[in-house]
C-alpha positions in Angstrom: -12.7 -10.0 54.9 -14.7 -11.9 57.9 -13.7 -15.3 58.6 -15.1 -18.3 57.2 -15.5 -20.4 60.7 -17.0 -23.8 60.4 -17.5 -26.7 63.4 -13.8 -27.9 63.3 -12.4 -24.6 63.3 -15.2 -22.7 65.7 -13.6 -23.8 69.6 -9.9 -22.7 68.3 -11.5 -18.9 67.1 -13.4 -18.9 70.4 -10.2 -19.8 72.5 -8.2 -16.7 70.4 -8.5 -14.4 73.5 -10.5 -11.2 71.7 -13.9 -10.7 71.7 -15.5 -12.9 68.5 -18.6 -11.9 66.5 -20.3 -14.7 64.7 -22.6 -14.3 62.2 -24.7 -17.3 61.1 -26.6 -17.1 58.0 -27.5 -19.4 54.9 -26.7 -18.5 51.0 -30.3 -19.0 50.6 -32.0 -16.2 53.4 -32.7 -12.7 51.9 -32.2 -10.9 55.2 -28.8 -12.6 55.4 -27.8 -11.1 52.1 -28.9 -7.9 53.7 -26.3 -8.9 56.6 -23.6 -9.7 54.7 -21.9 -6.5 53.6 -22.3 -5.2 57.2 -20.4 -7.6 58.5 -17.8 -7.5 56.0 -17.2 -3.9 56.7 -17.1 -4.3 60.6 -14.3 -6.7 59.8 -12.3 -4.5 58.0 -12.6 -1.9 60.7 -12.1 -3.8 63.8 -9.5 -6.5 62.2 -6.9 -6.7 65.0 -9.2 -6.3 68.0 -12.1 -8.7 67.2 -12.5 -11.5 65.0 -15.3 -11.4 63.0 -16.4 -14.5 60.9 -19.5 -16.1 59.6 -21.0 -19.9 59.9 -23.0 -21.0 57.1 -25.7 -22.9 59.3 -26.5 -25.4 56.2 -23.3 -26.8 56.2 -22.1 -26.6 60.2 -24.8 -27.8 61.8 -22.9 -28.6 65.0 -22.0 -25.2 66.4 -25.6 -23.9 65.4 -27.2 -26.5 67.7 -25.0 -25.9 70.4 -26.3 -22.6 70.6 -29.6 -22.8 70.0 -29.7 -20.9 66.7 -33.3 -21.6 65.5 -33.4 -18.1 63.1 -30.9 -16.3 60.9 -29.6 -14.3 60.6 -28.6 -14.8 64.1 -25.3 -12.5 65.0 -23.9 -13.9 68.5 -21.2 -11.9 70.3 -18.6 -13.4 72.4 -16.4 -12.2 75.2 -13.9 -14.6 77.0 -15.8 -17.6 75.1 -19.0 -16.9 76.4 -22.0 -15.4 74.9 -22.8 -12.0 75.8 -25.0 -10.5 73.5 -27.2 -11.6 70.5 -28.8 -9.9 67.4 -31.7 -11.8 65.5 -32.3 -11.1 62.4 -31.0 -7.9 59.8 -30.3 -4.6 61.8 -28.8 -1.1 60.9 -24.6 -1.0 61.0 -25.2 1.2 64.7 -26.7 -1.6 66.4 -23.9 -3.9 65.5 -21.2 -1.1 66.5 -22.7 -0.4 69.9 -22.7 -4.5 70.9 -19.6 -4.9 69.3 -17.9 -1.6 71.4 -19.4 -3.4 74.4 -17.1 -6.0 73.8 -14.0 -3.7 73.7 
């Protein structure tokens, strides 16, 4: 299951040494609900290799503001604590897999 990330836990997760994928979402967002099951599948498939989590932008505004999240869903891909890729809006699972494979 995808990790629930908060403003408080974000830096600790980034510092884990593993690649990190963060889905910025909100409960009321239709496209976010389309991406959610894909994120859950990927979190199982890449368990142990990549940290995959979700951050609710309504409850955790600091991280969203820091990375300039204006549209949701936005998925950021981190390697060594730095953003290396981004997906704005819903996309096919294959698009996410390609980006994750690029982190490994």
